C-alpha positions as CSV (number, residue, x, y, z in Angstrom):
1,M,48.5,-38.0,31.4
2,A,45.6,-37.6,33.6
3,T,42.2,-37.5,31.9
4,H,39.6,-35.1,33.3
5,H,36.0,-36.2,33.0
6,L,33.2,-33.6,33.2
7,H,29.6,-34.3,33.5
8,Q,26.5,-32.3,34.3
9,A,24.6,-32.9,37.5
10,R,21.8,-35.3,37.1
11,A,19.5,-33.4,39.4
12,A,18.1,-30.4,37.5
13,T,17.9,-27.1,39.4
14,P,14.2,-26.6,40.4
15,F,12.4,-23.5,39.0
16,T,11.5,-21.9,42.3
17,A,9.0,-19.2,43.3
18,A,11.9,-16.8,43.4
19,D,12.8,-17.7,39.9
20,R,9.2,-17.0,38.8
21,A,9.3,-13.6,40.4
22,I,12.6,-12.8,38.6
23,R,11.0,-14.1,35.3
24,S,7.9,-11.9,35.8
25,R,10.0,-8.8,36.3
26,K,12.1,-9.5,33.2
27,D,9.1,-10.4,31.1
28,H,7.4,-7.1,31.9
29,A,10.6,-5.2,31.2
30,A,10.9,-6.9,27.8
31,V,7.3,-5.9,26.9
32,R,8.0,-2.3,28.0
33,D,11.3,-2.1,26.0
34,I,9.8,-3.4,22.8
35,W,7.0,-0.9,22.9
36,L,9.4,1.9,23.7
37,L,11.3,0.9,20.5
38,L,8.1,0.8,18.4
39,A,6.9,4.1,19.8
40,S,10.3,5.7,19.0
41,V,10.1,4.4,15.4
42,L,6.5,5.7,15.1
43,A,7.6,9.1,16.5
44,F,10.5,9.3,14.0
45,F,8.3,8.7,11.0
46,T,5.6,11.1,12.3
47,L,8.2,13.8,12.6
48,L,9.5,12.9,9.1
49,N,5.9,13.2,7.7
50,I,5.4,16.6,9.3
51,V,8.7,17.9,7.9
52,R,7.8,16.6,4.5
53,K,4.4,18.3,4.5
54,V,5.8,21.6,5.7
55,Y,8.6,21.5,3.0
56,A,6.0,20.7,0.4
57,K,3.9,23.8,1.4
58,I,6.8,26.2,1.5
59,S,8.5,24.9,-1.7
60,I,5.5,25.9,-3.9
61,G,6.3,29.4,-5.1
62,R,10.1,29.0,-4.7
63,S,10.9,27.6,-8.1
64,L,14.5,27.2,-9.2
65,V,13.4,28.1,-12.7
66,T,14.0,31.5,-14.3
67,E,11.4,32.6,-16.9
68,V,11.3,35.7,-19.0
69,Y,8.2,36.6,-20.8
70,G,7.3,39.2,-23.5
71,A,4.4,41.6,-23.1
72,D,1.9,38.9,-23.6
73,P,3.0,35.6,-21.9
74,E,0.4,33.6,-23.8
75,K,1.9,34.6,-27.2
76,S,5.5,35.5,-26.5
77,E,8.4,33.0,-26.3
78,T,9.5,31.9,-22.9
79,V,13.1,31.7,-21.9
80,A,13.5,29.2,-19.1
81,Q,16.5,27.7,-17.5
82,R,17.4,25.6,-14.5
83,Q,19.2,27.5,-11.8
84,P,22.2,25.3,-10.8
85,G,22.2,24.6,-7.1
86,S,25.2,24.9,-4.8
87,L,27.8,22.2,-4.5
88,F,26.5,21.3,-1.1
89,Y,22.9,21.1,-2.4
90,R,23.9,18.9,-5.3
91,L,26.0,16.6,-3.1
92,Y,23.0,16.2,-0.7
93,S,20.7,15.5,-3.6
94,A,23.0,12.9,-5.1
95,L,23.3,11.1,-1.7
96,A,19.5,11.2,-1.3
97,T,19.1,9.8,-4.8
98,G,21.5,7.0,-4.1
99,F,19.6,6.2,-0.9
100,R,16.3,6.1,-2.8
101,I,17.7,3.8,-5.4
102,V,19.1,1.3,-2.9
103,A,16.2,1.5,-0.5
104,F,13.2,1.7,-2.8
105,R,14.0,0.9,-6.4
106,L,16.2,-2.2,-6.3
107,P,13.8,-5.2,-6.2
108,V,14.6,-8.2,-4.1
109,P,12.9,-11.5,-5.2
110,I,11.0,-13.0,-2.3
111,G,8.9,-15.7,-4.2
112,P,7.3,-16.5,-7.5
113,N,6.4,-13.2,-9.2
114,A,6.8,-11.4,-5.9
115,F,9.4,-8.7,-5.0
116,A,10.1,-6.5,-2.0
117,S,12.2,-3.4,-1.7
118,V,15.4,-3.2,0.4
119,S,13.7,-0.8,2.8
120,E,10.8,-3.2,3.4
121,L,13.1,-6.1,4.0
122,S,15.2,-4.0,6.3
123,F,12.2,-3.1,8.4
124,I,11.0,-6.7,8.5
125,F,14.4,-8.2,9.5
126,A,15.0,-5.4,12.1
127,Y,11.6,-6.1,13.6
128,I,12.2,-9.8,13.8
129,A,15.7,-9.4,15.2
130,A,14.5,-7.0,17.9
131,N,11.8,-9.4,19.0
132,L,14.1,-12.4,19.2
133,L,16.7,-10.3,21.0
134,W,14.3,-9.4,23.7
135,V,12.9,-12.9,24.0
136,F,16.3,-14.6,24.6
137,I,18.3,-11.8,26.2
138,D,18.9,-12.3,29.9
139,S,17.2,-15.7,30.0
140,K,20.3,-17.7,30.8
141,T,20.8,-19.6,34.1
142,S,23.8,-21.1,35.7
143,F,24.2,-24.9,36.2
144,P,27.1,-26.9,37.7
145,L,29.6,-29.1,35.9
146,F,31.4,-31.6,38.2
147,C,35.1,-32.4,37.7
148,Y,36.7,-35.4,39.3
149,H,40.2,-33.8,39.7
150,C,39.2,-30.1,40.2
151,S,36.6,-28.0,41.9
152,V,33.0,-27.6,40.6
153,I,32.7,-25.0,37.8
154,E,29.7,-23.1,36.6
155,A,28.3,-22.8,33.1
156,R,25.4,-20.8,31.6
157,R,22.8,-21.7,29.0
158,L,19.4,-20.6,27.8
159,N,16.6,-21.6,30.2
160,V,13.4,-22.4,28.5
161,N,11.5,-21.6,31.7
162,F,12.5,-18.0,31.3
163,Y,11.9,-17.3,27.6
164,K,8.8,-19.5,27.0
165,A,6.5,-17.2,28.9
166,R,8.2,-14.1,27.7
167,A,7.7,-15.1,24.0
168,G,4.0,-15.4,24.6
169,M,3.7,-12.2,26.5
170,M,5.6,-10.2,23.9
171,A,3.6,-11.6,21.1
172,S,0.3,-10.9,22.9
173,A,1.3,-7.4,23.8
174,Q,1.9,-6.5,20.2
175,L,-1.4,-7.8,18.8
176,P,-2.9,-4.3,18.9
177,L,-0.1,-3.2,16.5
178,V,-0.7,-6.1,14.1
179,V,-4.5,-5.4,14.1
180,A,-3.9,-1.6,13.6
181,L,-1.6,-2.2,10.6
182,A,-4.4,-4.1,8.9
183,S,-7.2,-1.6,9.7
184,K,-8.5,0.8,7.1
185,N,-9.0,3.5,9.7
186,N,-5.9,3.6,11.8
187,V,-3.9,6.3,13.6
188,I,-0.6,5.0,12.1
189,S,-1.5,6.1,8.6
190,W,-2.7,9.5,9.9
191,M,0.6,10.1,11.8
192,T,3.1,8.7,9.2
193,G,1.3,9.5,5.9
194,V,1.7,5.9,4.8
195,S,-1.6,4.6,3.5
196,H,-3.1,1.4,5.0
197,E,-2.5,-0.7,1.9
198,K,1.2,-0.1,2.1
199,L,1.2,-0.8,5.8
200,N,-0.3,-4.2,5.0
201,V,3.2,-5.4,4.1
202,L,4.3,-4.7,7.6
203,H,1.1,-6.2,9.0
204,R,1.9,-9.5,7.3
205,A,5.5,-9.4,8.5
206,A,4.5,-8.5,12.1
207,G,1.8,-11.2,12.1
208,R,4.2,-13.9,11.1
209,T,6.8,-12.7,13.6
210,L,4.3,-13.0,16.4
211,F,3.3,-16.4,15.0
212,L,6.9,-17.5,15.5
213,L,7.0,-16.1,19.0
214,L,3.7,-17.9,20.0
215,W,5.0,-21.2,18.7
216,I,8.2,-20.7,20.8
217,H,5.9,-20.2,23.7
218,T,3.7,-23.2,22.8
219,I,6.6,-25.6,22.3
220,G,8.4,-24.3,25.4
221,R,5.3,-24.9,27.5
222,A,4.9,-28.4,26.0
223,V,8.4,-29.6,26.8
224,T,8.4,-28.3,30.4
225,T,6.2,-29.0,33.4
226,L,3.1,-27.0,33.9
227,P,2.7,-24.7,37.0
228,P,1.0,-26.3,40.0
229,R,-2.7,-26.9,39.8
230,V,-2.7,-26.3,36.0
231,A,-3.4,-29.0,33.4
232,F,-3.9,-29.1,29.6
233,S,-7.5,-30.1,30.2
234,D,-8.3,-26.7,31.8
235,Y,-10.6,-24.5,29.8
236,F,-8.2,-21.7,29.4
237,M,-5.4,-24.1,28.2
238,I,-7.9,-25.5,25.7
239,A,-8.7,-21.9,24.6
240,G,-5.0,-21.3,24.0
241,I,-4.7,-24.5,22.0
242,I,-7.7,-23.5,19.8
243,G,-6.3,-20.0,19.4
244,I,-2.8,-21.1,18.2
245,A,-4.5,-23.7,15.8
246,A,-6.6,-20.9,14.3
247,L,-3.6,-18.6,14.0
248,T,-1.6,-21.4,12.3
249,A,-4.3,-22.0,9.7
250,G,-4.7,-18.3,9.1
251,V,-1.0,-17.7,8.5
252,F,-0.9,-20.7,6.2
253,L,-3.9,-19.5,4.1
254,S,-2.4,-15.9,4.0
255,L,0.5,-17.1,1.9
256,N,0.7,-15.2,-1.4
257,I,-0.1,-18.3,-3.5
258,F,-3.5,-18.7,-1.7
259,R,-4.3,-15.1,-1.2
260,Q,-4.1,-14.3,-4.9
261,A,-5.6,-17.4,-6.3
262,L,-8.5,-17.6,-3.8
263,F,-8.9,-14.0,-2.4
264,E,-12.6,-14.2,-1.6
265,F,-12.0,-17.5,0.3
266,F,-9.0,-16.0,2.0
267,F,-10.9,-12.9,3.0
268,V,-13.7,-14.8,4.8
269,T,-11.5,-17.4,6.4
270,H,-8.9,-14.9,7.6
271,F,-11.6,-12.9,9.3
272,V,-13.1,-15.9,11.0
273,L,-9.8,-17.5,12.0
274,M,-8.3,-14.3,13.4
275,L,-11.4,-13.6,15.5
276,I,-11.2,-17.2,16.9
277,F,-7.5,-16.6,17.7
278,L,-8.1,-13.3,19.5
279,I,-11.0,-14.6,21.6
280,G,-9.1,-17.8,22.4
281,G,-6.1,-15.8,23.3
282,Y,-8.1,-13.5,25.6
283,I,-9.6,-16.4,27.5
284,H,-6.2,-18.1,27.8
285,L,-4.5,-14.9,29.2
286,H,-7.4,-13.5,31.2
287,E,-7.2,-16.5,33.6
288,Q,-3.5,-15.6,34.3
289,G,-4.1,-11.9,34.7
290,Y,-2.9,-10.8,31.3
291,G,-6.2,-10.2,29.5
292,S,-5.2,-6.5,29.1
293,Y,-2.7,-7.6,26.4
294,I,-5.5,-8.9,24.2
295,W,-8.6,-6.8,24.6
296,P,-6.9,-3.6,23.1
297,A,-6.5,-5.6,19.8
298,L,-10.2,-6.4,19.9
299,L,-10.9,-2.7,20.6
300,V,-8.8,-1.5,17.7
301,W,-10.7,-3.9,15.4
302,A,-14.1,-2.8,16.8
303,V,-13.3,0.9,16.4
304,D,-12.3,0.3,12.7
305,R,-15.5,-1.6,12.1
306,V,-17.6,1.1,13.8
307,F,-16.0,3.9,11.8
308,R,-16.5,2.0,8.5
309,S,-20.1,1.2,9.3
310,I,-20.9,4.9,10.1
311,R,-19.2,6.1,6.9
312,L,-21.0,3.4,4.9
313,I,-24.4,4.4,6.2
314,W,-23.6,8.2,6.0
315,H,-22.3,8.1,2.4
316,N,-25.0,5.8,1.0
317,L,-28.2,6.4,2.8
318,F,-28.3,10.0,4.0
319,R,-28.3,13.4,2.2
320,L,-29.1,11.7,-1.1
321,D,-32.0,11.6,-3.5
322,E,-34.1,8.5,-3.1
323,S,-33.0,7.2,-6.5
324,A,-29.3,7.4,-5.5
325,K,-29.5,5.8,-2.1
326,G,-27.7,2.5,-2.1
327,Q,-27.5,2.6,-5.9
328,A,-24.8,2.8,-8.6
329,T,-24.9,3.1,-12.4
330,V,-23.1,0.4,-14.4
331,E,-22.1,0.6,-18.1
332,L,-19.8,-1.2,-20.5
333,L,-16.9,1.0,-21.8
334,A,-15.0,-1.8,-23.6
335,S,-15.2,-5.5,-24.0
336,D,-13.4,-6.0,-20.6
337,T,-13.9,-2.7,-18.9
338,I,-16.9,-1.5,-16.8
339,R,-17.6,2.0,-15.5
340,L,-19.3,2.0,-12.2
341,T,-20.6,5.4,-11.1
342,F,-21.9,6.5,-7.7
343,R,-23.7,9.8,-7.2
344,R,-22.7,10.8,-3.7
345,K,-22.0,13.8,-1.5
346,F,-18.5,12.6,-1.1
347,H,-15.1,14.2,-1.1
348,W,-11.7,12.6,-1.9
349,K,-8.2,13.3,-3.1
350,P,-7.1,12.3,-6.6
351,G,-5.4,8.9,-6.4
352,Q,-7.4,7.6,-3.4
353,H,-9.4,4.4,-3.4
354,A,-12.6,3.2,-1.9
355,Y,-14.2,-0.2,-1.0
356,I,-17.2,-1.2,-3.1
357,S,-19.9,-3.6,-2.0
358,L,-22.4,-5.0,-4.5
359,P,-24.8,-7.2,-2.5
360,K,-26.7,-8.7,-5.5
361,I,-23.5,-9.6,-7.3
362,S,-21.2,-10.6,-4.5
363,Q,-21.3,-14.1,-3.2
364,I,-21.5,-12.7,0.4
365,P,-23.6,-9.5,0.9
366,S,-21.0,-7.9,3.2
367,E,-18.1,-8.6,0.7
368,S,-16.3,-5.5,-0.4
369,H,-13.4,-4.9,-2.8
370,P,-11.0,-2.0,-3.2
371,F,-10.9,0.1,-6.4
372,T,-9.1,3.3,-7.2
373,I,-11.4,6.3,-7.8
374,A,-11.0,7.3,-11.5
375,S,-12.6,10.7,-11.2
376,I,-11.8,14.0,-9.4
377,P,-14.1,15.8,-6.9
378,G,-15.9,18.6,-8.6
379,N,-15.7,19.6,-12.2
380,I,-12.6,19.9,-14.4
381,D,-13.3,23.7,-14.8
382,G,-13.1,24.2,-11.1
383,T,-16.8,24.5,-10.3
384,D,-18.1,22.4,-7.4
385,T,-21.4,20.6,-6.9
386,Q,-22.9,19.1,-3.8
387,E,-23.3,15.7,-5.3
388,Q,-20.2,14.2,-7.0
389,D,-19.9,11.4,-9.6
390,V,-17.6,8.9,-7.9
391,V,-16.4,6.8,-10.9
392,F,-14.6,3.5,-10.9
393,L,-13.1,1.8,-14.0
394,I,-13.2,-1.9,-13.4
395,R,-11.5,-4.5,-15.5
396,S,-13.2,-7.9,-15.7
397,R,-10.9,-10.6,-14.4
398,G,-12.3,-13.1,-12.0
399,G,-14.5,-13.3,-8.9
400,L,-16.6,-10.2,-8.4
401,T,-15.4,-8.4,-11.5
402,R,-16.3,-11.3,-13.7
403,R,-19.7,-11.5,-12.2
404,L,-20.2,-7.7,-12.6
405,K,-19.2,-8.1,-16.3
406,E,-21.7,-10.9,-16.7
407,F,-24.4,-8.8,-15.1
408,T,-23.6,-5.9,-17.4
409,D,-23.7,-8.1,-20.5
410,K,-27.2,-9.3,-19.6
411,S,-28.7,-6.0,-18.3
412,G,-26.8,-3.3,-20.2
413,T,-26.4,0.2,-18.9
414,G,-28.5,0.5,-15.7
415,S,-28.7,0.6,-12.0
416,V,-27.3,-1.9,-9.5
417,A,-27.5,-2.0,-5.7
418,G,-24.1,-0.7,-4.5
419,Y,-22.4,0.8,-1.5
420,I,-19.2,2.8,-1.2
421,D,-16.9,3.0,1.8
422,G,-14.0,5.5,1.8
423,P,-12.0,7.2,0.8
424,Y,-8.7,5.7,1.8
425,G,-5.1,6.1,0.9
426,C,-2.4,8.8,1.0
427,P,-1.7,9.9,-2.6
428,P,1.2,12.1,-3.4
429,D,0.9,15.9,-3.7
430,L,2.3,16.5,-7.2
431,H,2.0,20.3,-7.2
432,Q,5.5,20.8,-5.8
433,Y,7.2,19.2,-8.8
434,T,8.2,20.8,-12.1
435,T,7.7,17.8,-14.3
436,C,5.2,14.9,-13.7
437,V,5.4,11.7,-15.6
438,L,2.3,9.6,-15.2
439,I,2.6,6.0,-16.4
440,A,-0.2,3.4,-16.5
441,G,-0.7,0.0,-17.8
442,G,-4.2,-1.4,-18.4
443,S,-6.5,-0.7,-15.4
444,G,-3.7,1.4,-13.8
445,I,-5.2,4.4,-15.6
446,S,-7.7,4.6,-12.7
447,Y,-4.8,5.9,-10.7
448,T,-3.0,8.2,-13.2
449,L,-6.1,9.7,-14.9
450,P,-7.4,11.6,-11.9
451,L,-3.9,12.9,-11.1
452,L,-3.7,14.3,-14.6
453,L,-7.2,15.9,-14.4
454,D,-6.3,17.4,-11.0
455,L,-3.2,19.0,-12.4
456,I,-5.1,20.4,-15.4
457,R,-7.9,21.8,-13.2
458,R,-5.3,23.5,-10.9
459,S,-3.9,25.1,-14.1
460,A,-7.4,26.1,-15.4
461,I,-8.4,27.9,-12.2
462,G,-5.0,29.5,-11.7
463,G,-4.2,27.6,-8.5
464,S,-0.8,27.5,-6.9
465,S,1.4,24.8,-8.6
466,E,5.0,24.4,-9.7
467,V,4.1,21.9,-12.4
468,R,5.1,23.0,-15.9
469,R,5.0,19.8,-17.9
470,V,3.0,16.6,-17.6
471,L,3.8,13.5,-19.7
472,F,0.9,11.0,-19.6
473,I,1.6,7.5,-20.8
474,W,-1.0,4.7,-21.1
475,A,-0.2,1.2,-22.4
476,V,-3.3,-0.9,-23.2
477,R,-3.6,-4.2,-25.0
478,G,-6.4,-3.3,-27.4
479,D,-8.0,-0.2,-29.0
480,G,-11.4,-0.8,-27.7
481,Q,-10.6,1.6,-24.9
482,L,-9.8,4.5,-27.2
483,P,-13.3,6.1,-27.6
484,W,-13.9,6.9,-23.9
485,I,-10.3,7.9,-23.0
486,T,-10.0,10.2,-26.1
487,E,-13.3,11.9,-25.2
488,A,-12.1,12.4,-21.6
489,L,-8.8,13.8,-22.6
490,S,-10.2,15.9,-25.4
491,K,-12.4,17.7,-22.9
492,A,-9.6,18.2,-20.4
493,L,-6.6,19.1,-22.4
494,P,-7.8,22.4,-23.8
495,L,-8.3,23.7,-20.3
496,A,-4.6,23.6,-19.4
497,K,-3.2,27.1,-19.3
498,H,0.3,28.5,-19.7
499,P,2.8,27.6,-18.4
500,L,1.5,24.0,-18.1
501,V,2.2,21.8,-21.1
502,V,0.6,18.3,-21.3
503,E,1.6,15.5,-23.6
504,T,-0.4,12.3,-23.8
505,L,0.8,9.1,-25.3
506,I,-1.3,6.0,-25.7
507,Y,0.4,2.7,-26.7
508,I,-1.6,-0.1,-28.2
509,T,0.4,-3.2,-27.3
510,G,-1.7,-6.0,-28.8
511,T,0.0,-7.5,-31.8
512,D,-3.3,-8.4,-33.4
513,V,-4.6,-4.8,-33.5
514,P,-3.8,-3.1,-36.8
515,P,-4.0,0.7,-37.3
516,T,-7.5,1.6,-38.6
517,T,-9.8,4.6,-38.8
518,W,-11.0,6.9,-36.1
519,P,-14.7,7.6,-35.9
520,A,-16.0,11.1,-36.4
521,E,-17.7,11.0,-33.1
522,S,-16.8,8.9,-30.0
523,S,-19.3,7.4,-27.7
524,N,-19.2,7.6,-24.0
525,S,-20.0,3.9,-23.7
526,I,-20.5,1.0,-26.0
527,S,-23.2,-1.4,-26.8
528,K,-22.9,-5.2,-27.3
529,S,-22.8,-4.8,-31.0
530,E,-20.1,-2.1,-30.9
531,K,-17.7,-3.5,-28.3
532,D,-15.5,-5.3,-30.9
533,R,-15.4,-2.5,-33.4
534,V,-11.9,-1.3,-34.4
535,F,-11.3,2.4,-34.7
536,V,-8.9,4.5,-36.8
537,E,-6.4,6.8,-35.2
538,P,-7.1,10.6,-35.6
539,E,-4.6,13.1,-36.8
540,T,-2.6,14.3,-33.8
541,T,-3.4,17.7,-32.4
542,G,-2.5,19.5,-29.2
543,N,-5.8,18.5,-27.6
544,T,-5.8,14.8,-28.5
545,P,-3.6,12.0,-27.5
546,Q,-0.8,10.6,-29.6
547,I,-1.5,7.0,-30.4
548,H,1.3,4.5,-31.1
549,H,1.4,0.7,-31.8
550,G,3.8,-1.3,-29.8
551,R,5.3,-1.0,-26.3
552,P,6.7,2.2,-24.9
553,N,10.5,2.6,-24.4
554,I,10.1,3.4,-20.7
555,A,13.8,4.2,-20.1
556,S,14.2,6.5,-23.1
557,L,11.0,8.4,-22.3
558,L,12.0,8.9,-18.7
559,H,15.6,9.9,-19.3
560,D,14.4,12.4,-22.0
561,E,11.9,14.0,-19.6
562,I,14.4,14.1,-16.7
563,S,17.1,15.7,-18.8
564,A,14.8,18.3,-20.2
565,S,13.1,19.1,-16.8
566,L,13.8,22.5,-15.2
567,G,13.2,21.2,-11.7
568,P,12.2,18.2,-9.5
569,V,10.5,15.3,-11.3
570,S,7.8,13.1,-10.0
571,V,7.2,9.7,-11.7
572,D,3.9,7.9,-10.8
573,V,3.3,4.4,-12.1
574,A,0.4,2.0,-11.8
575,G,0.4,-1.2,-13.8
576,P,1.6,-4.8,-14.2
577,G,4.7,-5.9,-12.4
578,A,6.8,-5.9,-15.5
579,M,6.0,-2.3,-16.2
580,T,6.7,-1.3,-12.7
581,A,10.0,-3.1,-12.8
582,S,11.0,-1.3,-16.0
583,V,10.3,2.1,-14.4
584,R,12.3,1.2,-11.3
585,E,15.3,0.0,-13.4
586,A,15.2,3.1,-15.6
587,L,15.4,5.3,-12.5
588,T,18.6,3.8,-11.3
589,T,20.8,4.8,-14.3
590,G,21.3,7.6,-16.8
591,A,19.8,11.0,-16.0
592,A,18.3,9.6,-12.8
593,S,21.6,8.3,-11.4
594,P,23.4,9.9,-8.4
595,G,26.2,11.0,-10.7
596,A,23.9,12.9,-13.0
597,V,22.2,14.6,-10.0
598,L,25.7,15.6,-8.7
599,K,26.3,17.2,-12.1
600,G,23.0,19.2,-11.9
601,S,20.3,16.8,-13.1
602,P,17.0,17.3,-11.3
603,T,16.0,14.9,-8.5
604,V,13.4,12.2,-9.2
605,T,10.7,10.9,-6.8
606,L,9.0,7.6,-7.6
607,H,5.5,6.8,-6.5
608,V,4.3,3.3,-7.2
609,E,0.6,2.3,-6.8
610,T,0.7,-1.3,-5.9
611,F,-2.8,-1.8,-4.5
612,G,-4.3,-5.0,-5.8
613,M,-1.2,-5.8,-8.0
614,V,1.8,-8.0,-7.7
615,R,4.6,-6.0,-6.3
616,A,7.6,-5.3,-8.5
């Protein structure tokens, strides 16, 4: 039997000027196509945001609840019942519920104490796949295989000379997107309604994808010959090497283990390293005629910084009394909780956050940290004032918050140099729901408390709202927080008018805190001698919270509220990862399941505030 021997030609096919022209055309087409894809995705979610906002506007006033009152609605009994939707509506709602459960409520472990949703992972993997597809597609070339007993045959394989440059160009062209996803003031949030802190997940994923593409470019360039009259010692090649080195260090230090343990160090080094990377990348590409791929990223970054600087100056130095300019009031509410109050001509939406800078307490004067605004604009009774109390509830942990606690322990209630930048975030509009369940753990009350106060204020002034019931749940480790929260709730709860019903539950989860006695009068803040005092629970009335010892049964509470609700339910949660995971799990079964919705149970929308917390 004859044996056929095949071998590849020793002489490699040279990469000619014609090949370079073909490569250039294909590279530009790939950059155009990936941006067309990204623009299409952005347009889709912009349209979705518009439809959602329009539906929220028109849905208020079109309740599916039938109510019959006596002559005096405040005194007569109310007969209310849920109007069952059509079979088509219930089928659509059940399918939508199933999609929400799979896409947003099923956690997928991605590392120690870190989880991501199926929707986030789907976006990330689709983005990575699209980039790799455009890098390697149409980058094959033919080469001959010689056969001793037959004619020459042709084979095809990936040609590094085609995809090495394309990988670098595609990565560089998407840098404005990566920078925009990390910016506090960005058009993507405005168009899609997704706040910047939630876009940060996509920022990290996109940054690491481009990191992969740039290393494909770097390795490809290292294993092939350089173009004529180009050497690694040229200044623009050195700039490229410095840039990729800075990017590599920045990606490594942005890993979750470093970002959480050493946030302040990460914040400073990430800024410096990414600036070095962008400048080095611009120098590297400008020499080759592609500087226009980099400078838009620098422009996006500069615009964000300019906007933040203008807002910082405007909100802190202008239109204010001299005593309020660049100043904030600090006071100790509990042994580990500080209230920081800015008096500003400032407007925000309940649930938004702002960045706080405390130059005399921060290690770096320009250092700023995000905190949720724990107050509402204006007064709870609906009256407005020009200057607002912008309140933050800060729990002492480490870094800046620990230093702030030490400052308060030494100085007591007083003033501190402080600046506020904001507001930021896209909080949900709860007025379209029939039932709202607000769940907080620890410092998460900074998010849920203003949502509650806003709903009560809307009821007090007779504003348009579909909300008929609010369940407010706060789980806190010790009872040192009870005086100030009870005072705040006792002032707000009596203002709620029919048909709004508010129930507040506070759970003391610490095992070493026995039930004791409630003081006749609560104090707005505590002194050093009072901060460890233990208080007794009051008798429960309609205008005071119910206080329980132990952990709340999240699933039971949620299922009871959903089953009793007369319309759509909103569940808002802010707290530790374990609490968030419990809420997600509870909203996949029972009264929140697709089967229950198909039978007529109301739909449930989940909003999770994850800013500054471990995702769950």
